[in-house]
Every structure is written in C-alpha cells, then in structure tokens.
Phi, psi and omega in degrees: 000130182275158176057035180285146175288162175297155185303319185292340183250001182286131176291347176297345179272352180293130179277152181302144174062022184303317184291314182288328176295316179300317180290321177302313181291326178297314180290319182296333181296341180271356183271133179291134179300150178295147174284172179299319180294320179295320177295320180300318184266008172078029175290130183297135177284353185280126177290152183299320182285337179277340187301315180301322178292321179297312180297318178298319179297317179299321178297314180295321178295322179293316178295319178299319179299318180291324181293341177299339182279358182296323175088187183300149178090356177243145179234135182231129174248143182239148173048056186276114177293137184221133177074191187273344183272208181260011184290152171212165177257129182303309181210140171238123183246132181230125182195190182304330182279353179122205182243136185224137167258130183245117179259114183274133177233112183266104181242069185300121175071011184254166178261120180254125179247128184245123175242179183297328185235004185204145168248131178243142180238117185051040178084357181261133179291144177234170175252024184303315183293315181299315181295319180295318179295320179297318179300318181294318179296318180295318179296317179300317181297313183292315182290327178296319178294314183293322182273350182058037177198155181293126175241108178278142184230133179257125178278139179229135170254119179258115183266125183247135168077007182294139176292323179206141176233118180254121178257099180285317179204132184284134176299146184278338186240359179224135177270130179241124185221153162294150180300327182285349177269347194298307186295314180298320180298316179297316183292332180268355180292145181303143179288130180235345182234141174284163177304323180293319178295320178301313181296319181295313181295320180296321178295318178296315183294334180286345179278122176306327182299333180296335183260006178060031178200126177269118182289151173291159177303141182286088180258018181294133180274083182296329178296323178294322177294320178299320179294321177297318179299318178296318181294320178296318179295321179296318179296320180297318180295325178292319177298318179296321179294317178296320179297320179295321179297316180295319179296319179292331183282338183299309179298322180295317179295317179298319179295320180297316179294320179296319179296318180295319180294319179297317179297321179295317180295322179294318181295319180293320181292000000 
C-alpha cells in the first residue's frame, strides 16, 4: 500500500470502542466499589451513569468482531477521531464494495422499528438515521479532500442485541441491518472499487490528518474494561442464582404452610 502512515500514527492501530471504553472507565472510576454483601447478592458494580457507555462499548466490540470475517481486500478502522470536537466514527470500512461508515446501536432486548425517515426504539423516536447520514457526508468530504478525488461513502446503522427489528420501510439514504447481517451484506454488495483504489483510499484514511484531528495516544486501559465486564457478568449470574433459589423455595414454602394448616385443622377437629 502506498503512502502509508508510520506505524505509530496509523489509525489502523486504534482498537475497537476505544473512545467509549475510555469514557465508561472515567465515569465508573467515580463509583464506590460494592460491599461484600452487595457482591454476595449480585448487585451490579456498574454505575448508572457508566452503563450507557458500557453497553455502547459492548455493541462496538461485537460489530468489530464480526467485521474481522471480511477477509483480505477489506480494511477496517475503529473509533476514528474526527474534527475538532470529541466525535468519532465507530467503524470505517473500505473494500471492493466501496467506503462505509458504520454507526453501531446496541439496543439489547428492545424492539427496533425502522421506517423510511425514522428509527424508533420501544416506541421512542431516535436520530439514528440523521446522525448516520451526517457522518457519511462528513467522511466523504474529508476523504475526498485528502485523496484529491471523490470518495463516496455509504452510511450504515448496525443494530446489536435487539429482541425484534421490524422494517416497515427501508430508508433511502441509510442502510439499516442487524449486526449478524453486516458482513454478508458487504461481501455481496456490488463491486465499485478496484483493488488499487481500495488500497489508495485505505492508505489515505489511515492518516489522522485526513480526519483533521490527531488522536491522543491510545492509553485506554482495555484490561480494566475486561475486568469490569467479568465483574458485571459475575453479578448477573449471582442474581440469576438467587432468583432460581427463590423460585425453587416457593413450592416448598407453600407445601410447608399447607401441611401446617392441615395439621392445625386436624388437631382442632
């Protein structure tokens, strides 16, 4: 690949969900650790304000895991810092089918409804389509300037963890998919770029300067997030175990009360 950035500055080294993990850990650091009793009964160690960042990180990590299956000839960038603010792009995919910005939305256990102009989650309106379209336009503009050629970008919303997704009408300018549909859809999409064009755009996109923002060094403590993830999972399993114990105890308690009542009636009679 020509014109590649130096290894230390390549955005190809950015790990998935770096930005949201950093924010999750920053917020979680203000949360008081659980007591022994709370740990025993499975109280989640995750703070309420940290939870949206935690859930978002899990969604981005899941989509990144699926994108690994794209194979040779595809290039994927994660958590791409863009512009002067704190914004980033969850994933940028470059391959034979073209260039795509993928906005991950983790709606665990929820009902997602897709219309031509709106995505609703459990009946609540969202700005998912507008935001995804804006990201793609912004990406197209920046990469076109950096590459000195028009780079068209397709916006994609990848929905993770939805209990049900109803597509009433497909949006005309944004692709909406389940995360498990993503790789096959990309691989089956019509070819629009030659291998040489793919390499050129990928090389340009790997330069932080193309995005008008130099990212800070990746000092995210991914190991700390992994430990938090393990702790959250352990707490959930303990809650489930206690719930199972309580459910099992209900018939036994009812039988004990019935036996006691029957014995009392016999004694009285």
